[in-house]
C-alpha positions in Angstrom: -69.4 -61.2 85.9 -72.3 -63.3 86.3 -75.3 -64.8 84.9 -77.4 -62.2 83.1 -74.4 -59.8 83.1 -74.1 -58.6 79.8 -71.6 -58.5 77.9 -69.5 -60.5 80.7 -71.9 -63.3 80.9 -71.4 -66.7 82.8 -73.5 -69.6 83.5 -73.4 -70.7 86.8 -70.8 -68.0 88.8 -70.7 -64.6 89.8 -67.5 -62.9 90.2 -66.7 -59.4 91.4 -64.2 -57.5 93.4 -64.1 -55.8 96.8 -61.5 -53.0 97.5 -61.2 -51.2 100.9 -59.0 -48.5 101.2 -56.8 -48.1 104.2 -58.6 -48.0 107.8 -62.0 -48.7 106.4 -64.8 -51.3 106.3 -67.7 -52.2 104.2 -71.0 -52.0 105.4 -72.5 -55.3 107.2 -74.7 -57.4 105.4 -76.3 -60.7 105.3 -77.1 -63.4 102.3 -78.0 -67.0 102.2 -75.4 -67.8 99.4 -72.2 -68.6 100.4 -69.4 -66.5 98.9 -65.5 -67.1 99.1 -62.9 -64.1 99.0 -59.5 -64.4 97.5 -57.0 -61.9 99.2 -55.0 -60.4 96.2 -53.6 -57.5 98.3 -53.5 -56.1 102.1 -54.3 -57.7 105.3 -57.6 -57.1 107.7 -60.2 -59.1 109.1 -63.9 -60.1 108.8 -66.6 -60.0 111.3 -68.9 -63.0 110.8 -72.3 -63.5 113.4 -70.0 -61.8 116.1 -67.0 -63.5 115.5 -63.6 -62.2 114.3 -61.6 -64.0 111.4 -58.0 -62.4 110.3 -57.0 -62.7 106.8 -54.1 -61.7 104.8 -52.6 -61.8 101.1 -52.5 -65.2 99.7 -55.5 -66.3 102.2 -59.0 -67.9 101.2 -62.1 -66.8 103.1 -65.7 -68.4 103.0 -68.5 -66.1 104.4 -70.8 -69.1 104.9 -74.3 -69.6 104.1 -76.6 -67.7 106.2 -74.1 -65.2 107.3 -74.3 -61.9 108.5 -70.6 -60.1 107.8 -68.6 -57.1 107.2 -65.0 -56.8 106.0 -62.6 -54.6 107.6 -58.9 -53.2 106.4 -56.2 -53.6 109.3 -53.8 -51.2 107.4 -53.8 -47.4 107.8 -51.5 -47.0 104.4 -52.2 -49.5 101.8 -55.3 -50.7 100.6 -57.1 -54.5 100.5 -58.4 -56.0 97.7 -60.1 -59.5 97.3 -61.9 -61.3 94.1 -65.1 -62.6 95.2 -66.3 -66.2 93.7 -70.0 -67.3 94.4 -72.4 -69.8 93.0 -75.5 -67.0 93.9 -77.6 -68.2 90.9 -78.0 -71.9 92.1 -79.2 -70.2 95.7 -81.7 -67.9 93.8 -83.0 -70.9 91.7 -83.8 -72.6 94.8 -85.7 -69.6 96.2 -83.1 -68.8 98.8 -83.0 -65.2 98.3 -83.0 -63.7 101.9 -80.3 -60.9 102.2 -79.8 -57.3 102.9 -78.9 -55.1 105.9 -80.2 -54.9 109.3 -84.2 -54.1 109.6 -87.2 -54.7 111.5 -89.2 -57.6 110.4 -92.4 -56.5 108.0 -95.7 -57.0 109.9 -93.8 -58.1 112.8 -97.1 -59.1 115.2 -97.5 -62.0 112.5 -94.4 -63.6 114.0 -93.4 -65.2 117.3 -89.9 -64.3 119.3 -86.5 -65.1 117.6 -85.3 -68.4 117.0 -81.7 -69.5 116.3 -81.5 -69.9 112.2 -78.5 -72.2 112.9 -80.8 -75.1 114.0 -81.3 -76.1 110.3 -77.6 -76.5 109.5 -75.9 -79.3 108.7 -74.3 -80.8 112.1 -70.8 -80.2 112.4 -70.7 -77.4 110.0 -69.7 -74.2 112.4 -66.6 -76.5 113.6 -65.3 -76.3 109.9 -62.3 -73.8 109.0 -63.4 -70.6 107.4 -60.1 -69.0 106.4 -57.8 -71.4 104.2 -54.0 -69.9 104.9 -51.3 -70.6 102.2 -49.6 -72.7 104.4 -52.6 -75.1 104.6 -51.9 -76.0 100.9 -49.1 -77.5 98.9 -48.0 -77.3 95.4 -48.2 -80.7 93.2 -47.5 -81.4 89.6 -50.4 -82.9 87.9 -51.1 -84.0 84.4 -52.6 -80.6 83.9 -49.6 -78.7 85.2 -48.3 -77.2 88.5 -51.5 -76.9 90.6 -52.2 -75.8 94.1 -55.7 -76.9 95.3 -57.2 -74.5 97.8 -60.8 -75.7 98.3 -62.4 -78.9 97.0 -65.2 -81.2 97.7 -62.6 -83.5 99.4 -61.6 -81.1 102.0 -64.3 -82.0 104.5 -62.6 -79.7 107.1 -63.7 -76.6 105.2 -66.5 -74.9 105.7 -66.8 -74.4 101.7 -69.6 -76.1 100.0 -70.3 -74.5 96.7 -66.9 -73.4 95.1 -63.8 -75.0 94.3 -61.0 -72.9 93.7 -57.2 -73.7 92.8 -54.3 -71.7 91.5 -52.0 -73.0 88.4 -48.3 -71.8 87.8 -47.3 -72.0 84.0 -43.9 -71.3 83.3 -42.5 -68.7 80.7 -43.0 -70.7 77.2 -45.3 -73.5 78.7 -48.9 -74.3 78.3 -51.4 -76.2 80.8 -52.8 -79.4 80.2 -55.4 -79.9 77.2 -58.4 -80.8 79.2 -62.2 -81.2 79.1 -64.7 -80.6 82.3 -68.4 -80.1 82.2 -68.3 -77.2 84.8 -67.8 -73.5 83.3 -65.0 -71.9 84.9 -63.5 -68.2 85.8 -59.9 -67.5 85.7 -58.2 -64.5 87.1 -54.5 -63.8 86.1 -52.5 -62.9 89.0 -49.4 -62.5 87.4 -47.9 -63.2 83.5 -49.7 -62.9 80.3 -50.8 -65.2 77.6 -53.9 -66.8 75.6 -56.2 -69.6 76.2 -57.2 -71.8 73.6 -61.2 -72.9 73.7 -62.3 -75.9 71.7 -66.5 -76.0 71.4 -68.0 -79.3 72.1 -71.1 -80.4 70.4 -73.4 -83.1 71.5 -74.3 -85.8 69.1 -77.6 -87.7 70.4 -77.6 -91.0 68.8 -77.6 -94.4 70.2 -76.1 -92.7 73.1 -74.4 -89.3 73.7 -71.4 -88.6 71.8 -69.2 -85.5 72.1 -67.9 -83.9 69.0 -65.0 -81.7 69.6 -64.5 -78.7 67.3 -61.0 -79.1 65.1 -60.1 -75.6 65.7 -60.0 -73.4 68.8 -60.8 -70.1 69.5 -58.1 -67.8 71.0 -58.4 -65.2 73.7 -55.4 -63.2 75.0 -54.9 -62.1 78.4 -52.7 -60.2 80.7 -52.2 -59.3 84.5 -55.4 -58.4 86.1 -57.9 -59.8 83.3 -60.4 -62.3 84.0 -60.8 -65.2 81.7 -64.1 -67.3 81.3 -64.4 -70.8 80.2 -68.0 -72.0 79.1 -69.8 -75.2 80.3 -68.4 -78.1 78.3 -65.4 -76.7 76.8 -62.0 -78.1 76.0 -59.5 -75.5 76.8 -56.0 -74.9 77.4 -53.9 -71.9 78.9 -50.3 -70.8 77.1 -47.8 -68.6 78.9 -46.3 -65.9 76.2 -44.4 -63.8 78.4 -41.1 -63.8 80.1 -42.2 -64.8 83.6 -44.4 -67.3 85.3 -48.2 -67.3 84.6 -50.2 -67.6 87.4 -53.8 -68.0 87.3 -56.8 -68.6 89.9 -59.6 -71.0 89.1 -63.1 -70.9 90.3 -65.6 -73.7 89.5 -69.0 -74.0 90.6 -68.7 -77.7 93.0 -72.4 -78.4 92.0 -71.2 -80.4 88.7 -69.4 -82.5 90.7 -72.6 -83.5 92.6 -74.6 -84.1 89.3 -72.6 -87.0 88.0 -69.3 -84.4 86.4 -67.0 -85.4 88.9 -64.2 -85.9 85.9 -61.6 -83.9 84.1 -60.5 -85.5 81.1 -56.9 -84.5 80.0 -56.7 -84.8 76.1 -53.0 -83.8 76.4 -50.8 -83.4 79.5 -48.7 -80.6 80.3 -45.3 -80.8 79.2 -42.2 -81.1 81.9 -41.3 -77.5 83.0 -38.0 -78.5 82.0 -38.8 -78.8 78.3 -40.3 -75.3 78.1 -36.9 -73.5 79.6 -35.5 -71.8 76.1 -38.9 -72.7 74.2 -39.1 -70.1 71.6 -43.0 -68.4 71.6 
């Protein structure tokens, strides 16, 4: 799904899946935009600009800006599967669109010898972490519920600049907090089933900006393996309708946080997990 991809239209995020059969790899290629890969199944490794990075299920890997990269499945018997999240439309809007596979430069006689492209990168980026292991993160209880932040703008040790990712676990009969943020969001259902409630927000422009939140939400059911989209500027809440924990993987475009929208307003906190045990659904 992504901007312009009818009928699965998003506003600022592109999301797709990469599957590698046992013992195979994809074609190496390069692009200016950053991309993060969350490993849903399997184990393998990356080759980025000639360097190797190993990964396994539950890891998050970044193909950094201006990276030539290739993905390898290290197993001879099991597939590898990843969900890829990227804010590619931002790079396209800014004209940073050089991408493709290796090949000669057109009209090569016009240009001088090769120069190291990384000369224009932010100093210190190459020393940052590119593979975030599950052990590098921890679960915490927040007003929105049980959350494991994988990458955020506060993790300055990571070489991830454009996408924020977290995991959320909601117990049977439970629900997330009802909250509001400006960024649109894509959620992948790792396990469980349930529904998502979305309240549209209208802007009333009077002596200042006022938000008018819809009285009734729209409802969107989902199950394991589904992808849920929350549009920009939407109040939302997720509910577990099943008998097992609901685990969601969230991706958001970090640029909103740098544009002055670095806040999540919790309108209704998630219930205490102990209170949901035995709750009818």
